[in-house]
MARMAR-431387 format. One record per residue (C-alpha): x, y negated, z; residue in three letters. Coordinates in pm, whole numbers, padded with zeros to 5 digits, always signed. Layout:
REM MARMAR-431387
XYZALA ...
This chain:
REM MARMAR-431387
-00337+05677+18525UNK -00359+05336+18705UNK -00062+05103+18690UNK +00084+04998+19023UNK +00132+04627+19097UNK +00501+04687+19148UNK +00529+04826+18796UNK +00348+04526+18651UNK +00575+04289+18844UNK +00883+04477+18727UNK +00763+04456+18367UNK +00693+04087+18402UNK +01032+04012+18553UNK +01203+04215+18282UNK +01020+04031+18008UNK +01090+03691+18156UNK +01457+03777+18204UNK +01470+03872+17838UNK +01281+03574+17702UNK +01333+03287+17944UNK +01659+03120+17869UNK +01755+02775+17757UNK +02081+02595+17681UNK +02169+02331+17935UNK +02280+02078+17675UNK +02070+01887+17427UNK +02090+01594+17194UNK +01982+01247+17303UNK +01629+01119+17310UNK +01695+00767+17201UNK +01963+00503+17180UNK +02263+00457+16958UNK +02507+00682+17131UNK +02479+01059+17148UNK +02560+01176+17499UNK +02478+01525+17619UNK +02171+01524+17843UNK +02055+01789+18086UNK +01761+02013+17997UNK +01432+01924+18172UNK +01381+02094+18505UNK +01079+02309+18419UNK +01247+02472+18120UNK +01441+02793+18188UNK +01814+02770+18139UNK +02117+02981+18076UNK +02483+02895+18033UNK +02621+02854+17686UNK +02729+03179+17526UNK +03104+03247+17549UNK +03297+03218+17228UNK +03427+03573+17226UNK +03403+03823+16944UNK +03109+04015+17091UNK +02893+03705+17132UNK +02990+03570+16793UNK +02873+03894+16631UNK +02549+03932+16824UNK +02235+04021+16630UNK +02034+03700+16573UNK +01696+03851+16662UNK +01816+04047+16963UNK +01726+03790+17231UNK +01515+03477+17206UNK +01727+03187+17326UNK +01431+02984+17447UNK +01104+03056+17624UNK +00863+02775+17725UNK +00765+02832+18088UNK +00421+02709+18196UNK +00431+02389+18405UNK +00333+02424+18771UNK +00240+02058+18815UNK +00167+01746+18614UNK +00522+01628+18683UNK +00655+01943+18516UNK +00497+01840+18184UNK +00725+01532+18165UNK +00427+01344+18020UNK +00254+01052+18195UNK -00055+01154+18390UNK -00253+00871+18231UNK -00173+01005+17885UNK -00307+01350+17978UNK -00619+01200+18135UNK -00680+01008+17812UNK -00673+01333+17614UNK -00925+01492+17854UNK -01161+01194+17832UNK -01144+01186+17451UNK -01223+01558+17442UNK -01528+01510+17662UNK -01633+01208+17457UNK -01661+01442+17156UNK -01801+01757+17320UNK -02015+01601+17596UNK -01969+01867+17863UNK -01715+02142+17927UNK -01595+02372+18202UNK -01255+02328+18358UNK -01136+02657+18207UNK -01240+02550+17858UNK -01062+02217+17895UNK -00753+02397+18025UNK -00745+02619+17717UNK -00795+02330+17477UNK -00515+02111+17613UNK -00277+02399+17689UNK -00227+02344+18064UNK -00268+02608+18337UNK -00601+02592+18521UNK -00445+02502+18863UNK -00279+02197+18704UNK -00601+02115+18522UNK -00803+02129+18843UNK -00593+01853+19002UNK -00635+01631+18698UNK -01011+01684+18691UNK -01034+01611+19062UNK -00849+01281+19012UNK -01081+01187+18724UNK -01385+01270+18938UNK -01253+01060+19226UNK -01211+00774+18980UNK -01576+00814+18876UNK -01478+00900+18519UNK -01626+01253+18542UNK -01904+01418+18740UNK -02005+01774+18816UNK -02302+01863+18598UNK -02340+02217+18731UNK -02147+02501+18890UNK -01943+02729+18669UNK -01791+03067+18743UNK -01508+03156+18978UNK -01490+02817+19156UNK -01513+02631+18825UNK -01757+02352+18731UNK -01921+02212+18421UNK -01790+01856+18383UNK -01964+01562+18218UNK -01814+01225+18128UNK -01964+00915+18296UNK -02039+00580+18132UNK -01719+00443+18283UNK -01525+00743+18150UNK -01685+00700+17808UNK -01579+00337+17801UNK -01223+00435+17895UNK -01217+00708+17627UNK -01332+00468+17356UNK -01069+00215+17454UNK -00790+00472+17432UNK -00923+00613+17102UNK -00874+00273+16939UNK -00498+00327+16961UNK -00486+00707+16927UNK -00768+00959+16880UNK -00551+01265+16951UNK -00734+01523+17165UNK -00545+01851+17120UNK -00282+02028+17328UNK -00092+01797+17565UNK +00223+01687+17380UNK +00573+01782+17492UNK +00826+01515+17586UNK +01095+01432+17331UNK +01362+01539+17582UNK +01205+01885+17614UNK +01187+01916+17236UNK +01552+01819+17190UNK +01651+02076+17452UNK +01454+02347+17273UNK +01628+02272+16941UNK +01968+02289+17110UNK +01879+02629+17258UNK +01753+02769+16927UNK +02009+02596+16705UNK +02145+02772+16399UNK +02489+02687+16535UNK +02430+02932+16821UNK +02371+03220+16580UNK +02648+03397+16392UNK +02472+03628+16144UNK +02615+03976+16113UNK +02679+04144+15779UNK +02377+04371+15832UNK +02151+04069+15878UNK +02274+03915+15554UNK +02224+04239+15362UNK +01867+04269+15489UNK +01794+03907+15396UNK +01905+03959+15035UNK +01807+04323+14996UNK +01545+04256+14726UNK +01776+04043+14508UNK +02040+04157+14261UNK +02355+03977+14377UNK +02716+04056+14290UNK +02964+04135+14565UNK +03151+03811+14501UNK +02829+03605+14520UNK +02724+03786+14838UNK +03059+03704+14999UNK +03035+03336+14910UNK +02679+03312+15036UNK +02776+03493+15355UNK +03053+03243+15431UNK +02822+02948+15367UNK +02544+03089+15586UNK +02786+03172+15867UNK +02913+02814+15861UNK +02558+02679+15904UNK +02664+02355+15734UNK +02460+02360+15414UNK +02494+02466+15055UNK +02484+02321+14704UNK +02346+02573+14451UNK +02378+02483+14086UNK +02357+02659+13753UNK +02118+02734+13466UNK +01744+02766+13539UNK +01590+03106+13596UNK +01881+03267+13783UNK +01725+03275+14129UNK +01860+02965+14304UNK +01527+02904+14476UNK +01489+03274+14561UNK +01834+03276+14721UNK +01761+02961+14919UNK +01430+03095+15049UNK +01595+03409+15192UNK +01869+03234+15387UNK +01652+03176+15694UNK +01600+03549+15747UNK +01969+03589+15827UNK +01933+03371+16140UNK +01663+03567+16320UNK +01288+03587+16304UNK +01126+03344+16544UNK +01152+03014+16731UNK +00923+02811+16960UNK +00810+02460+16867UNK +00571+02218+17039UNK +00240+02142+16873UNK +00300+01772+16932UNK +00563+01541+17086UNK +00509+01232+17300UNK +00748+00936+17291UNK +00666+00622+17489UNK +00296+00700+17459UNK +00311+00760+17081UNK +00223+01109+16958UNK +00403+01290+16675UNK +00243+01606+16542UNK +00510+01870+16468UNK +00333+02204+16417UNK +00204+02216+16059UNK +00016+02529+15940UNK +00111+02445+15581UNK +00483+02468+15671UNK +00488+02698+15976UNK +00370+03058+16009UNK +00253+03138+16361UNK +00414+03451+16507UNK +00248+03549+16838UNK +00419+03778+17086UNK +00348+04148+17055UNK +00034+04258+17239UNK +00228+04439+17512UNK +00444+04133+17577UNK +00155+03889+17560UNK -00051+04074+17822UNK +00233+04043+18072UNK +00363+03697+17982UNK +00049+03508+17882UNK +00008+03329+18216UNK +00378+03236+18220UNK +00381+03075+17872UNK +00344+02702+17824UNK +00061+02702+17569UNK +00157+02358+17444UNK +00419+02546+17242UNK +00366+02785+16951UNK +00591+03071+16841UNK +00658+03061+16466UNK +00879+03226+16207UNK +01200+03033+16158UNK +01081+02781+15899UNK +01182+02764+15536UNK +01053+02441+15387UNK +01088+02387+15011UNK +01036+02045+14856UNK +01079+01960+14490UNK +00996+01672+14261UNK +00728+01548+14500UNK +00988+01442+14759UNK +00988+01069+14839UNK +01168+00852+15091UNK +00845+00831+15291UNK +00861+01209+15341UNK +01175+01156+15549UNK +01012+00921+15800UNK +00737+00953+16062UNK +00405+00890+15890UNK +00135+00734+16108UNK -00228+00788+16008UNK -00399+00451+16051UNK -00738+00604+16128UNK -00617+00829+16409UNK -00297+00663+16530UNK -00123+01003+16520UNK +00225+01032+16370UNK +00327+01318+16140UNK +00681+01452+16174UNK +00903+01427+15863UNK +01012+01737+15676UNK +01358+01746+15835UNK +01203+01769+16183UNK +00961+02041+16069UNK +01253+02243+15932UNK +01472+02218+16245UNK +01625+02556+16339UNK +01541+02681+15989UNK +01617+02602+15625UNK +01531+02295+15420UNK +01549+02348+15043UNK +01565+02047+14812UNK +01460+02220+14490UNK +01512+02069+14143UNK +01744+01815+14301UNK +01786+01516+14072UNK +01429+01531+13942UNK +01265+01360+14239UNK +01082+01028+14206UNK +01358+00872+14415UNK +01712+00826+14285UNK +01948+01105+14402UNK +02201+00856+14539UNK +01935+00683+14749UNK +01819+01016+14891UNK +02172+01128+14969UNK +02263+00797+15134UNK +01969+00850+15369UNK +02116+01183+15478UNK +02489+01118+15493UNK +02488+01037+15866UNK +02246+01319+15968UNK +02452+01577+15780UNK +02771+01453+15943UNK +02645+01391+16297UNK +02363+01648+16321UNK +02111+01395+16447UNK +01875+01153+16276UNK +01720+00817+16365UNK +01348+00769+16308UNK +01127+00465+16351UNK +00803+00469+16551UNK +00491+00265+16478UNK +00589+00033+16763UNK +00917-00048+16589UNK +01132+00147+16836UNK +01395+00391+16714UNK +01442+00745+16842UNK +01722+00992+16791UNK +01615+01346+16703UNK +01809+01664+16619UNK +01900+01730+16257UNK +01955+02103+16290UNK +01876+02300+15976UNK +02055+02472+15691UNK +02014+02228+15401UNK +02021+02371+15050UNK +02039+02147+14745UNK +01937+02340+14434UNK +01974+02191+14086UNK +01996+02281+13719UNK +02191+01962+13653UNK +02565+01902+13676UNK +02638+01816+14043UNK +02914+01566+13962UNK +02665+01364+13757UNK +02425+01345+14056UNK +02644+01280+14359UNK +02981+01133+14442UNK +03278+01295+14609UNK +03194+01146+14951UNK +02868+01337+14964UNK +03003+01661+14817UNK +03265+01661+15092UNK +02983+01683+15349UNK +02844+01995+15177UNK +03153+02217+15193UNK +03001+02512+15005UNK +02922+02466+14636UNK +02815+02782+14453UNK +02732+02819+14085UNK +02461+03077+14026UNK +02571+03223+13694UNK +02387+03429+13436UNK +02366+03805+13497UNK +02604+04044+13331UNK +02460+04297+13082UNK +02495+04566+13350UNK +02306+04358+13606UNK +02039+04276+13346UNK +01984+04645+13267UNK +01970+04742+13634UNK +01724+04463+13711UNK +01503+04563+13418UNK +01488+04922+13541UNK +01414+04815+13900UNK +01139+04578+13784UNK +00975+04852+13576UNK +00971+05082+13878UNK +00827+04810+14098UNK +00541+04736+13855UNK +00463+05090+13745UNK +00587+05046+13388UNK +00769+05341+13230UNK +01131+05245+13159UNK +01287+05319+12819UNK +01661+05260+12775UNK +01642+05268+12393UNK +01370+05001+12391UNK +01586+04784+12617UNK +01883+04827+12379UNK +01654+04708+12098UNK +01553+04401+12302UNK +01915+04308+12382UNK +02035+04352+12023UNK +01749+04172+11850UNK +01649+03901+12094UNK +01975+03829+12280UNK +02282+03924+12079UNK +02144+03818+11738UNK +02006+03492+11877UNK +02313+03422+12095UNK +02064+03383+12379UNK +02194+03392+12738UNK +02036+03633+12985UNK +01863+03503+13297UNK +01777+03685+13620UNK +01409+03587+13591UNK +01359+03734+13244UNK +01321+04105+13331UNK +01034+04018+13567UNK +00865+03791+13312UNK +00907+04026+13015UNK +00794+04337+13206UNK +00483+04148+13314UNK +00406+04066+12951UNK +00471+04427+12845UNK +00206+04532+13096UNK -00042+04285+12944UNK +00043+04407+12591UNK -00026+04767+12691UNK -00348+04680+12872UNK -00475+04484+12569UNK -00399+04779+12336UNK -00547+05035+12576UNK -00207+05205+12615UNK -00040+05340+12929UNK +00205+05084+13075UNK +00539+05166+12915UNK +00832+04992+12751UNK +00853+05018+12374UNK +01024+04826+12095UNK +00684+04693+11976UNK +00579+04584+12326UNK +00912+04409+12391UNK +00908+04239+12048UNK +00563+04097+12124UNK +00666+03991+12474UNK +00989+03827+12355UNK +00814+03646+12067UNK +00561+03491+12304UNK +00816+03422+12577UNK +01093+03263+12370UNK +00883+03093+12097UNK +00940+02737+12226UNK +01223+02793+12471UNK +01479+02883+12206UNK +01788+02964+12413UNK 
């Protein structure tokens, strides 16, 4: 049965009403002060949510707080026209010829906007029509003058991807999708930690820390799931956010979208069919990021890195984790001294914004809006001073499992991996390899030992099942050097 235009329009309006909303306040773009600035005109807005009980308990994933609306003109991009023209010329310098539609898709601008830019470039004798395309389109070719202009611009920056988003638009998007706007419900927290064995007391402490959105210090013996806990925190805040592929500041380009850190999450097919023409394709929808860094973290990772060959800046990890979770794993084992690292972040943690230097020497102010988790096996008081600990109000020790938790986890792990569980064999393991050796239990050990039981059985040609012999062999191999 054919769909009437009125039904399509109604569906489109309903989708846009549901998706297109943006907070009117944002953090500053540059400067030393932090005034509230208005959201750019082409981005959809909505008033800040009221602080009543119903809004505070809303489901995080129920409504997307931000939707990037496609620009209707070059002015709506909030990027200089000359900067966009440079991207087009550099693209044609590499590919030779292209249709207007193809160029539109590659730089992420609607075709009507693209047409005006191409017309201006043609009038300036930088492009020519090579042949006619389809549906009033043309095949464009760069001229010698255009090639000269492209080479000149490529000396400073060779970027030729999607048109970058202005820093003001980016700051506004972070404000709209901020963790501070989300108050996770108990059901969201339970779903986030459903696959972990956590005591009621631990769950309550984690819940309070996550609801605060102000960060967390996890400490305790290795192998008890500190990293696993940290990696699941993001899920409590909702599934998706929008980020720009790149950001433009005073003509300098910072690449933000990183496939190694961000998982793209396109709209559902039914939504995409209706909304595709209304989306600003300079943005990409991703899962709320969880970025984990360990011993490889350096001070350079916290600053914009400019590639000398391309002139393109790479956003630091704290920018890539905005509206998500940043986990500093194995804190205290980095190549940089803990105190030096913490001093770098004292102001961002307190003020929720960070200052970054550009290649030109200018400073910009960007949002610092993520749930920061410091995870360490070391004693926190030996790593940091009281001034820093005060800025991380939630400090949680992840303790060893109780015998009851250990047994339950062992049984669950056997079921998960298709290994037959045997309570008597587990009693033998606990008596011989834990009680007799005064060895503490760890949350990771059931997984590791069950995996080795499976290998033992496969090597012997036996069905996968727990037994005293299999657990003795697994424990001997597993604990031979570790001791306790």
